[in-house]
ROSE-4610 file (N, C-alpha, C; in Angstrom, 1 decimal, always signed):
// ROSE-4610
residu = [M/M/M/M/M/M/P/P/P/P/P/P/I/I/I/V/V/V/K/K/K/D/D/D/G/G/G/R/R/R/T/T/T/S/S/S/N/N/N/Q/Q/Q/I/I/I/N/N/N/L/L/L/I/I/I/Q/Q/Q/D/D/D/L/L/L/K/K/K/G/G/G/I/I/I/V/V/V/K/K/K/G/G/G/E/E/E/F/F/F/S/S/S/V/V/V/K/K/K/H/H/H/T/T/T/N/N/N/Y/Y/Y/T/T/T/T/T/T/I/I/I/I/I/I/F/F/F/V/V/V/E/E/E/T/T/T/K/K/K/E/E/E/D/D/D/Y/Y/Y/E/E/E/K/K/K/V/V/V/L/L/L/S/S/S/N/N/N/I/I/I/K/K/K/T/T/T/E/E/E/K/K/K/M/M/M/P/P/P/Y/Y/Y/H/H/H/T/T/T/Y/Y/Y/T/T/T/P/P/P/R/R/R/D/D/D/D/D/D/K/K/K/T/T/T/H/H/H/A/A/A/F/F/F/V/V/V/L/L/L/R/R/R/G/G/G/L/L/L/A/A/A/R/R/R/G/G/G/T/T/T/K/K/K/I/I/I/V/V/V/D/D/D/I/I/I/E/E/E/Q/Q/Q/N/N/N/L/L/L/E/E/E/E/E/E/E/E/E/H/H/H/E/E/E/I/I/I/T/T/T/T/T/T/K/K/K/A/A/A/I/I/I/Y/Y/Y/K/K/K/M/M/M/N/N/N/T/T/T/K/K/K/E/E/E]
num = [1/1/1/2/2/2/3/3/3/4/4/4/5/5/5/6/6/6/7/7/7/8/8/8/9/9/9/10/10/10/11/11/11/12/12/12/13/13/13/14/14/14/15/15/15/16/16/16/17/17/17/18/18/18/19/19/19/20/20/20/21/21/21/22/22/22/23/23/23/24/24/24/25/25/25/26/26/26/27/27/27/28/28/28/29/29/29/30/30/30/31/31/31/32/32/32/33/33/33/34/34/34/35/35/35/36/36/36/37/37/37/38/38/38/39/39/39/40/40/40/41/41/41/42/42/42/43/43/43/44/44/44/45/45/45/46/46/46/47/47/47/48/48/48/49/49/49/50/50/50/51/51/51/52/52/52/53/53/53/54/54/54/55/55/55/56/56/56/57/57/57/58/58/58/59/59/59/60/60/60/61/61/61/62/62/62/63/63/63/64/64/64/65/65/65/66/66/66/67/67/67/68/68/68/69/69/69/70/70/70/71/71/71/72/72/72/73/73/73/74/74/74/75/75/75/76/76/76/77/77/77/78/78/78/79/79/79/80/80/80/81/81/81/82/82/82/83/83/83/84/84/84/85/85/85/86/86/86/87/87/87/88/88/88/89/89/89/90/90/90/91/91/91/92/92/92/93/93/93/94/94/94/95/95/95/96/96/96/97/97/97/98/98/98/99/99/99/100/100/100/101/101/101/102/102/102/103/103/103/104/104/104/105/105/105/106/106/106/107/107/107/108/108/108/109/109/109/110/110/110/111/111/111]
x = [+282.1/+281.3/+281.1/+279.6/+279.8/+279.6/+279.9/+280.0/+278.5/+278.9/+277.1/+276.6/+275.4/+274.6/+273.8/+274.3/+274.0/+272.6/+271.8/+270.4/+270.4/+270.0/+270.5/+269.2/+269.1/+267.8/+267.5/+266.7/+266.3/+265.3/+264.8/+263.7/+262.6/+261.6/+260.8/+260.0/+259.6/+259.3/+260.2/+261.0/+261.7/+261.0/+260.2/+259.7/+259.4/+258.9/+258.2/+259.5/+261.0/+262.0/+262.7/+262.5/+263.3/+262.1/+260.6/+259.9/+260.3/+260.4/+260.6/+261.9/+262.9/+264.0/+264.0/+263.2/+263.2/+262.4/+261.8/+261.0/+261.9/+263.1/+263.8/+265.2/+265.9/+267.0/+266.7/+267.4/+267.8/+268.3/+269.6/+270.6/+270.4/+271.7/+271.5/+271.9/+271.2/+271.4/+271.3/+271.8/+272.1/+271.5/+271.4/+270.8/+271.1/+271.9/+272.2/+271.8/+270.7/+270.4/+271.8/+271.6/+272.2/+271.5/+271.9/+271.2/+270.3/+271.3/+271.1/+271.0/+271.4/+271.1/+271.0/+270.1/+270.3/+271.3/+272.4/+272.8/+272.7/+272.5/+272.2/+273.3/+274.0/+274.2/+274.2/+274.4/+274.1/+275.1/+275.1/+276.3/+276.6/+275.9/+276.0/+275.2/+276.0/+276.2/+274.6/+274.1/+272.7/+271.7/+271.9/+271.0/+271.4/+272.9/+273.2/+272.8/+272.8/+271.9/+270.7/+269.6/+268.3/+268.0/+268.9/+268.5/+268.5/+269.6/+270.0/+269.0/+268.6/+267.6/+266.5/+265.9/+264.9/+264.9/+265.7/+266.4/+266.3/+266.8/+266.4/+265.4/+264.4/+263.2/+262.2/+262.3/+261.9/+262.3/+263.2/+263.9/+264.6/+265.1/+265.7/+267.0/+267.2/+269.1/+269.7/+270.7/+271.8/+273.2/+274.1/+275.5/+275.9/+277.0/+277.7/+278.6/+279.9/+281.1/+281.1/+281.9/+282.0/+282.4/+281.7/+282.2/+283.8/+284.1/+285.8/+285.9/+284.7/+285.1/+284.9/+284.1/+283.9/+284.9/+285.9/+286.8/+287.6/+287.8/+288.7/+290.1/+291.0/+292.2/+292.1/+292.9/+293.1/+294.8/+294.9/+296.3/+296.5/+297.4/+298.0/+299.5/+299.0/+300.5/+300.9/+301.9/+302.5/+304.0/+304.5/+305.5/+305.1/+303.8/+303.6/+303.7/+303.9/+304.1/+302.5/+303.2/+301.7/+300.6/+299.7/+298.8/+298.6/+298.9/+298.7/+297.4/+296.8/+295.4/+295.3/+293.6/+293.2/+293.0/+292.9/+292.4/+294.0/+295.2/+296.6/+296.7/+296.5/+296.8/+296.2/+294.7/+293.8/+294.3/+294.6/+294.9/+296.6/+297.4/+298.7/+298.2/+297.7/+297.0/+296.8/+295.7/+295.3/+296.1/+297.0/+297.9/+299.0/+299.9/+301.0/+300.9/+300.0/+300.1/+298.7/+297.8/+296.6/+295.9/+296.0/+294.9/+293.8/+292.7/+291.3/+291.1/+290.6/+290.2/+289.0/+288.3/+286.8/+286.7/+287.3/+287.4/+288.9/+288.9/+290.5/+290.3/+290.9/+290.4/+291.8/+291.7/+292.4/+292.8/+293.8/+293.9/+294.3/+293.6/+294.3/+295.5/+296.4/+297.2/+297.9/+298.1/+298.8/+300.2/+300.5/+302.0/+302.9]
y = [+111.2/+111.1/+112.9/+113.5/+114.6/+114.9/+116.1/+116.4/+116.5/+116.1/+116.1/+117.4/+117.0/+118.1/+118.3/+118.6/+118.9/+120.1/+119.3/+120.0/+120.3/+121.4/+121.9/+121.6/+121.3/+120.8/+119.3/+119.1/+117.4/+117.6/+116.5/+116.1/+115.1/+115.6/+115.5/+114.4/+114.2/+113.1/+112.6/+111.8/+110.8/+110.6/+109.5/+108.9/+109.9/+111.2/+111.8/+112.5/+112.7/+113.2/+112.2/+110.8/+109.8/+109.6/+110.1/+110.0/+111.0/+112.0/+112.8/+113.4/+112.4/+112.4/+111.3/+110.3/+109.1/+109.9/+111.0/+111.9/+112.8/+113.4/+113.9/+113.5/+112.2/+111.7/+110.6/+110.5/+109.6/+108.9/+108.7/+107.5/+107.1/+106.7/+106.1/+107.0/+107.3/+108.5/+107.4/+107.9/+107.9/+109.0/+108.5/+109.6/+109.1/+110.3/+109.9/+110.9/+110.2/+111.4/+111.4/+112.5/+112.7/+113.4/+114.2/+114.6/+116.1/+116.8/+118.1/+118.3/+117.4/+117.4/+116.3/+116.5/+115.0/+115.8/+114.1/+114.9/+113.8/+114.7/+113.5/+113.2/+112.2/+112.0/+111.4/+112.4/+111.7/+111.5/+110.6/+110.2/+111.3/+111.8/+112.4/+114.4/+114.8/+116.4/+116.8/+116.0/+116.7/+116.4/+115.3/+114.8/+115.5/+116.1/+117.3/+118.6/+119.2/+120.4/+120.2/+119.2/+119.1/+118.9/+118.1/+118.2/+119.8/+120.6/+121.7/+122.8/+122.5/+123.7/+123.3/+122.2/+121.9/+122.3/+122.1/+122.6/+124.6/+125.0/+126.3/+126.8/+126.5/+126.6/+126.9/+125.4/+125.6/+126.0/+126.9/+127.6/+127.2/+125.8/+124.9/+125.7/+125.6/+125.6/+124.7/+125.4/+123.6/+124.9/+123.4/+124.1/+122.7/+123.1/+121.8/+122.4/+121.8/+122.2/+122.3/+123.2/+123.3/+122.0/+121.1/+120.0/+120.4/+119.1/+119.4/+120.0/+119.7/+120.2/+121.6/+122.0/+123.8/+124.8/+124.0/+124.8/+125.3/+126.5/+127.5/+128.1/+128.7/+129.0/+130.5/+131.2/+132.7/+133.1/+134.1/+134.1/+135.7/+136.3/+137.4/+137.4/+138.7/+139.0/+140.1/+140.2/+140.9/+141.8/+142.9/+143.7/+143.7/+143.3/+144.0/+145.4/+145.3/+147.0/+147.7/+148.7/+150.2/+149.9/+150.0/+150.1/+148.7/+147.6/+146.0/+145.7/+145.8/+145.3/+143.7/+144.4/+142.7/+141.7/+142.1/+141.2/+140.8/+141.3/+140.7/+139.6/+140.0/+139.2/+137.8/+137.8/+136.9/+135.3/+136.6/+135.5/+135.1/+135.8/+135.0/+134.0/+133.7/+133.1/+131.3/+131.9/+130.9/+130.4/+131.3/+130.6/+130.2/+130.7/+130.1/+129.1/+129.3/+128.1/+127.6/+128.1/+126.9/+126.9/+128.6/+128.6/+129.3/+128.6/+128.9/+130.2/+131.4/+132.1/+132.6/+133.0/+133.2/+134.6/+134.8/+136.5/+137.3/+138.4/+139.0/+140.6/+140.9/+142.1/+143.4/+144.3/+145.1/+145.4/+145.4/+145.7/+147.2/+148.0/+149.2/+149.2/+149.8/+150.2/+151.7/+151.7/+152.9/+152.8/+154.1/+154.5/+155.0]
z = [+57.8/+58.8/+58.7/+59.2/+59.8/+61.1/+61.2/+62.9/+64.0/+64.9/+65.4/+65.6/+65.8/+65.8/+67.2/+68.1/+69.6/+70.0/+70.3/+70.4/+72.1/+72.7/+73.8/+74.5/+75.5/+76.4/+76.4/+76.9/+77.3/+76.5/+74.9/+74.6/+75.1/+75.5/+75.9/+75.4/+74.3/+73.3/+72.7/+72.9/+72.2/+70.8/+71.1/+69.8/+68.7/+69.6/+68.1/+67.4/+68.6/+67.8/+66.3/+66.9/+66.0/+64.7/+65.0/+63.9/+62.8/+63.5/+62.7/+61.8/+62.5/+61.8/+60.2/+60.8/+59.8/+58.3/+58.7/+57.7/+57.3/+57.6/+57.1/+56.7/+57.3/+57.0/+55.8/+54.7/+53.8/+54.3/+55.0/+55.3/+56.6/+57.4/+58.4/+59.6/+60.7/+61.8/+63.1/+64.6/+65.3/+66.2/+67.6/+68.7/+70.0/+70.4/+71.7/+73.3/+73.9/+74.6/+76.0/+76.2/+77.8/+78.8/+79.9/+81.2/+80.3/+79.3/+79.5/+77.7/+76.8/+75.4/+74.8/+73.3/+72.0/+71.6/+71.2/+70.2/+68.6/+67.8/+66.8/+65.8/+65.0/+64.0/+63.0/+61.7/+60.7/+59.4/+58.4/+57.8/+56.6/+56.2/+54.9/+54.9/+54.1/+53.8/+53.8/+52.8/+52.3/+53.8/+54.4/+55.9/+57.0/+56.9/+57.9/+57.7/+56.3/+56.1/+56.6/+56.1/+56.3/+57.7/+58.7/+59.9/+60.6/+60.3/+60.9/+60.1/+58.7/+58.2/+59.2/+59.8/+60.1/+61.9/+62.3/+63.9/+63.6/+62.6/+63.0/+62.6/+62.0/+61.1/+62.7/+63.3/+64.7/+66.2/+65.4/+66.4/+68.1/+67.8/+68.7/+69.0/+70.3/+70.6/+70.4/+69.8/+69.2/+69.1/+68.9/+68.5/+67.8/+66.8/+65.9/+65.7/+64.6/+64.4/+62.5/+62.0/+60.5/+60.1/+59.2/+58.3/+58.0/+57.8/+57.4/+56.0/+55.4/+53.8/+53.7/+54.6/+54.3/+55.5/+55.7/+56.9/+56.0/+56.1/+55.7/+55.8/+55.8/+56.3/+55.6/+56.5/+56.4/+56.4/+55.4/+55.4/+55.5/+55.9/+56.2/+54.6/+53.8/+53.3/+53.5/+53.6/+54.3/+53.3/+53.0/+52.0/+50.6/+50.4/+49.0/+48.7/+47.5/+47.3/+47.4/+47.7/+48.0/+46.3/+46.5/+45.3/+44.6/+45.0/+44.7/+44.4/+43.4/+43.0/+43.5/+44.3/+44.8/+43.8/+42.2/+41.5/+41.1/+41.1/+40.7/+41.4/+42.9/+44.3/+43.8/+43.6/+43.5/+42.2/+41.2/+39.9/+40.4/+41.0/+41.3/+42.5/+43.3/+44.0/+43.0/+42.8/+41.8/+40.3/+39.8/+38.6/+39.7/+40.1/+40.3/+41.5/+42.9/+43.7/+43.9/+42.9/+42.9/+44.4/+44.6/+45.7/+45.5/+45.8/+45.1/+46.3/+46.1/+47.2/+47.3/+48.5/+49.2/+49.3/+49.7/+49.7/+49.9/+49.4/+49.8/+50.4/+51.4/+52.0/+52.3/+51.9/+52.0/+53.8/+54.7/+55.5/+55.6/+56.9/+56.9/+58.1/+57.8/+58.7/+59.7/+60.1/+60.5/+60.0/+59.7/+59.6/+60.0]
């Protein structure tokens, strides 16, 4: 299941919202209304991205969380020899540790 999409502010016309969602979402969805927010739950990543895209296009205030599949981890490698090339680090992580990298940055340190 995908994380909820929380639309800030009260929905003035709930029927229009549900009709709009029926036009956007292919799978099942549910909507929970609170005093200050409208919470939208969808089941698939495709539907999640479509609803988010629509909310962004309409410039509505919202918040959500990173889907579990999109979460990443950050690591700091210490004690590497000076001049170690980023390409060498990336190859080593891939070949020996089966870690796919998204980006590698060299940190500037004071000496």
